[in-house]
C-alpha positions as CSV (number, residue, x, y, z in Angstrom):
1,M,-56.2,-31.5,58.7
2,R,-53.2,-30.9,61.1
3,I,-49.6,-30.9,61.2
4,I,-48.4,-34.0,62.8
5,G,-44.8,-33.4,64.1
6,G,-42.2,-30.9,64.7
7,K,-42.4,-27.2,65.8
8,Y,-45.9,-26.9,64.2
9,R,-47.1,-30.1,65.7
10,N,-50.9,-30.5,66.2
11,R,-51.6,-27.1,64.4
12,R,-54.9,-27.2,62.5
13,L,-55.2,-26.1,58.8
14,H,-58.3,-24.8,57.5
15,P,-58.0,-24.9,53.8
16,P,-60.8,-23.2,51.6
17,A,-64.3,-24.8,51.2
18,G,-64.8,-26.4,47.8
19,M,-61.1,-27.2,47.3
20,E,-60.3,-29.5,44.5
21,A,-57.2,-30.9,46.4
22,R,-56.7,-34.0,48.0
23,P,-54.7,-33.7,51.0
24,T,-52.2,-36.5,52.2
25,T,-53.9,-38.3,55.2
26,D,-52.6,-38.1,58.5
27,F,-52.0,-41.8,58.4
28,A,-49.7,-41.7,55.4
29,K,-48.1,-38.4,56.5
30,E,-47.2,-40.2,59.6
31,G,-45.9,-43.0,58.0
32,L,-43.8,-41.3,55.2
33,F,-42.1,-39.0,58.0
34,N,-41.3,-42.1,60.0
35,V,-39.4,-43.6,56.9
36,L,-37.7,-40.2,56.2
37,H,-36.8,-39.6,60.1
38,H,-35.1,-42.9,60.0
39,S,-33.3,-42.5,56.5
40,M,-31.9,-38.9,56.7
41,D,-31.7,-35.8,58.5
42,L,-34.2,-33.3,57.6
43,E,-32.7,-30.3,59.5
44,G,-31.3,-27.7,57.0
45,I,-32.7,-29.3,53.9
46,R,-34.0,-27.7,50.8
47,V,-37.5,-29.1,49.5
48,L,-39.4,-28.6,46.3
49,D,-43.2,-29.6,46.6
50,L,-44.6,-30.2,43.6
51,F,-48.7,-30.1,43.2
52,A,-48.5,-28.6,46.7
53,G,-52.1,-28.3,47.1
54,T,-53.0,-26.8,50.5
55,G,-49.1,-26.8,51.6
56,N,-49.5,-29.4,54.3
57,I,-46.7,-31.6,53.4
58,S,-44.6,-28.3,53.0
59,L,-45.5,-27.4,56.5
60,E,-44.6,-31.0,57.8
61,F,-41.0,-30.4,56.2
62,L,-40.8,-26.9,57.7
63,S,-41.8,-28.0,61.0
64,R,-39.1,-30.7,61.0
65,G,-36.5,-28.2,60.3
66,A,-36.2,-27.8,56.5
67,R,-34.3,-24.5,55.6
68,E,-36.3,-23.8,52.6
69,V,-39.4,-25.2,51.0
70,I,-40.7,-24.0,47.4
71,S,-44.0,-25.1,46.9
72,V,-45.5,-25.2,43.3
73,D,-49.3,-25.3,42.7
74,Q,-51.4,-23.6,40.0
75,D,-54.7,-23.1,41.8
76,R,-55.3,-19.7,42.8
77,A,-57.3,-20.1,46.1
78,L,-54.8,-22.9,47.2
79,F,-51.7,-20.6,46.5
80,N,-53.5,-17.6,48.3
81,F,-54.2,-20.2,51.3
82,M,-50.5,-21.2,51.3
83,Q,-49.5,-17.7,51.4
84,R,-51.8,-16.6,54.0
85,T,-50.7,-19.7,56.1
86,A,-46.8,-18.7,55.9
87,S,-47.8,-15.3,56.8
88,D,-49.9,-16.3,59.9
89,L,-47.0,-18.5,61.0
90,G,-44.3,-16.0,60.3
91,E,-42.6,-18.9,58.0
92,T,-39.7,-17.2,56.3
93,G,-38.5,-20.2,54.9
94,W,-41.5,-20.8,52.7
95,R,-42.0,-19.6,49.1
96,M,-44.8,-20.3,46.9
97,V,-44.9,-20.4,42.8
98,K,-48.2,-20.1,41.3
99,S,-47.3,-22.2,38.2
100,D,-48.3,-25.4,36.0
101,V,-45.7,-28.0,37.5
102,F,-44.5,-29.0,33.9
103,T,-44.0,-25.5,33.0
104,F,-42.1,-25.0,36.1
105,L,-39.8,-28.0,35.8
106,N,-38.9,-27.1,32.2
107,S,-37.8,-23.6,33.3
108,H,-36.6,-23.7,36.8
109,R,-33.0,-24.3,37.9
110,G,-31.9,-25.1,41.4
111,Q,-31.1,-28.4,43.6
112,Y,-33.1,-30.0,46.1
113,D,-32.4,-32.6,48.8
114,I,-36.0,-33.7,48.6
115,V,-38.4,-33.4,45.5
116,F,-42.0,-34.2,46.8
117,A,-44.8,-34.7,44.2
118,D,-48.5,-35.2,44.9
119,P,-50.1,-35.0,41.3
120,P,-53.9,-35.4,41.0
121,F,-54.5,-39.2,41.0
122,R,-56.2,-38.8,37.4
123,T,-53.3,-37.1,36.0
124,E,-52.2,-38.9,32.6
125,Q,-48.6,-37.3,33.1
126,L,-47.8,-39.1,36.4
127,E,-45.5,-41.7,35.0
128,R,-43.3,-38.8,33.3
129,I,-42.5,-37.3,36.6
130,P,-39.4,-39.2,37.7
131,A,-37.9,-38.9,34.2
132,L,-38.4,-35.3,34.1
133,V,-36.8,-34.8,37.3
134,R,-34.1,-36.5,36.6
135,Q,-33.7,-34.8,33.3
136,T,-33.9,-31.2,34.8
137,G,-31.0,-31.7,37.3
138,I,-33.0,-30.4,40.3
139,L,-32.4,-33.4,42.4
140,G,-29.3,-33.1,44.4
141,Q,-26.6,-35.4,44.3
142,E,-27.6,-37.3,47.2
143,G,-31.4,-36.4,46.7
144,L,-34.6,-38.2,46.9
145,L,-37.6,-37.8,45.0
146,I,-40.9,-38.9,46.5
147,V,-44.1,-39.5,44.2
148,E,-47.2,-39.7,46.2
149,H,-49.8,-41.9,44.0
150,H,-53.0,-44.2,44.1
151,D,-52.2,-47.9,45.1
152,K,-53.3,-49.0,41.7
153,V,-50.2,-47.2,39.8
154,D,-46.9,-49.1,39.6
155,L,-43.9,-46.7,39.1
156,S,-41.2,-49.5,39.8
157,K,-40.1,-49.6,36.3
158,Q,-39.2,-45.8,36.3
159,P,-35.5,-44.7,36.4
160,G,-33.9,-44.4,39.6
161,Y,-36.6,-46.5,41.6
162,L,-35.7,-47.3,44.8
163,R,-38.6,-48.5,46.9
164,T,-42.4,-48.0,47.5
165,R,-44.1,-47.8,50.7
166,T,-48.1,-48.2,51.2
167,Y,-50.4,-46.6,53.7
168,G,-53.8,-47.4,52.7
169,L,-54.9,-46.6,49.2
170,I,-51.9,-44.3,49.2
171,R,-48.4,-45.2,47.9
172,F,-45.0,-43.2,48.1
173,S,-42.5,-44.3,45.7
174,F,-39.0,-43.2,46.3
175,F,-36.4,-42.4,43.5
176,G,-32.7,-41.6,43.8
177,P,-30.8,-39.0,41.5
C-alpha cells in the first residue's frame, strides 16, 4: 500500500499483519483524487475520515495539503498503526479517535469540508450514513460527503445525492450538505 500523490507520494505503508480492514486500492484512490483535484481545492481543508482503517485515505488528503484530518476507527491495532505512522512522518495535522463511528457521529461537534466514509462492505448501516451525516451538521456549507461502497450498493436515493463514480468493484458516492 502506498500514497499516490502529494508530499508523501510513493511512501509505502506497512499495516499490521492479519488486519480486518480493506484498504482502498491505488486504482480507486487515483480516480477519486483526480475527481477531487478537478472539482475543489484540497489545500487547507478539514477532513473527517470515518472507518479510517489504515489511514491511507487520511494520508492522501494530508499529502495533498489538508490542514487537518480526523480519522475515526474502533480497531485498536489500526488505531495504533495510524498513531505510529503520524509520529514517523511528524504529521501534526492528523488526529485519531478510537471509537465506533456511529457513537462518534452522535456526540461529535465540528464542521468539515470533506467527510469520507469507507464502512465495511457487510455493514447493514451503510445506507444510514448520508442521512446521519446531514442530521449531525458536521458537513460544512459547501462540504462534500464521499461514501466508498461495493458496486452492488445503490445510494442514489439517499438525501443530498450528487453522483457516483465507479472504479472496478468500488464505487464512490458523493453527497452535498
